[in-house]
N, C-alpha and C positions, 0 to 999 in steps of 0.2 A: 574628720577623716581619721581612721585608725590604721587601716592598711589599704593600699591601692592595688588594683589589678592592672594598672597602666604598664605597658610593655616598654615604653621609652620615657626618658626624662622629660621630653617635650610634652608628651601626653599627661604625665603626672603633674607638671606645672600648670597645664591648661585646665585641669580639673579642680585646682585650688581656687577659693574665692580670692578676689583681687588683693585684698589687704594681706592675707596670709602668703599669697604668692610673692608679693614684694619682700616680705621678711625672709622667706626661704631663699629667694633669688639673691638677696644681699649677702647672706652667709655663703651661698653656693659660689658667688663671685670670689669671695675670700679664699675658699677652699681651692677652687680652680687656679687662682693666681699663685698659690703656694704649694700645690701638690707636685711632688717630684715626678719626673718622667717615669713612665712604665705602669702607673696605676691606671685602671680603666674605670670610667664613670658609666655605670649601668643601673638599671632597675633590678633589684633583688630583694627578697624578703618584704616586698611592698614599700621599699625605701629607695631613695637615691643612694647608691653605694659607690664607694671608691675602693676598688679591690685589686688584688694581684691575680692576673689571669692564671688559670690552671696550667697553661702551657709553660708558665714561668715557675710557679710554686711546686708543680707536681701534684700528685694526689693529696687530698686533704681528708681529715677525719669525717667530714660530713659531705664530701664530694662536691662542695661549693667552693668558689674562689675565696681566698682569704680576704676578709673584710678589714680594711685599714681604717676607714671612716664611713660615716653615713649621715644622711640629712633627711628629715621628714617633718611634715605637719601632722601632729597627732590630734586627738579630739579636743583637748583643752590647752594645748601648748605646741610649740615647735621643739625639735630636738636635734642636736648634733651629737653623733656617737663617735667617740675617739677611742679606739681599741688600746692605744698606747698609754692611756691614763690609768689603766688597770694594773695592779701589781706594783712593780718598783717605780713606775712613772707617776703614780698618783700624788705622792708627797710633793714632788717638784711642781706638778701642774697646779695643785692647790695653793702652793706658796706663790707662784707667779700670778695666779688669779687674785689672791688676797691682796697682793701689792697694788692692784688696780683700784681697790675699794668697792668693786662691784659685788653684788650678792651672787653667790654660787648656789644653784639648784641642781644637784648632781646625784645620779645613781652610780652604778658601777662604772659604766663607760658613757652614760647618757647625761648630757648637759641640756637641761630644759630652759626654754626662753619663750617669752611672748613676742618680743621685738628684737631685731638684730642689735639695736642700741643697748639692750640689756647685757650684751656680751662684750668683753674686752677682745675685740676682733684681732688685735695684734697677738694675744695669747693663743687664740684659735689658730691663727696663721702660723705661728711658731711651732705649735704642736703638729699641725698638718705637714709642715716642711721638715720635721725632725728626722724622719727615717726614709732612706732610699728604699726602693723595692727590695733590693738585696738585703739590706740591714733589717727590714721588717720581717722578711722570710726567716732570717736567722733568729731574730727576737722571738718569733712565733715558735720556731722549732725548740728553742731553749725553754720557753714557757710550757709547751706541751710535755717536755721531758720532766717537768716538775709537777705535772698534773693539772695544768690550766691550759686552755679552757676546758670545762667539763664536756665530755663527748656526748 
C-alpha cells in the first residue's frame, strides 16, 4: 500500500495484511499512549495522522489541520512521520536515537521501519510527548516565519 482511501483509522487498519497491521498497531499504541491531549487521530493524506484541529490552530497555509505526527504502511516499509524532528529538533532526535544503538532509516520527517522492534519505541514516545498542542502551534508559527515548511 502506498496511499489509502480509507476514511477511518479502523478501515485503514482492516485493509492491511495481518503482519503489517500488527507492526503499525504496535507503533500506534505507543503514539496514542504518549500523545498530549488536544491532538486528533484521523485519516488524512492517506495516512493515520495526529493533527491539531483547525478550530484550535486557525487557518493554515494548505487549509488542512496541522500534522504533528503520522503513521502508515507504505509499499516496502512502514513509516512514522514526526514533524518536530525537522529543523532544530533533528540533531537532538538523531543523538537520542544513536544512543540506543539501533539503525536509523530517516528522511526529513519520515522514519522508516519494517518491524516495530526496529524502533527505539521510547525515543518515539518521547518525541510524540514533547510538545503540547499549544507549543506545537507556536513552533509551527515560528517555523513558517522562517520559510518552513514550503507552501
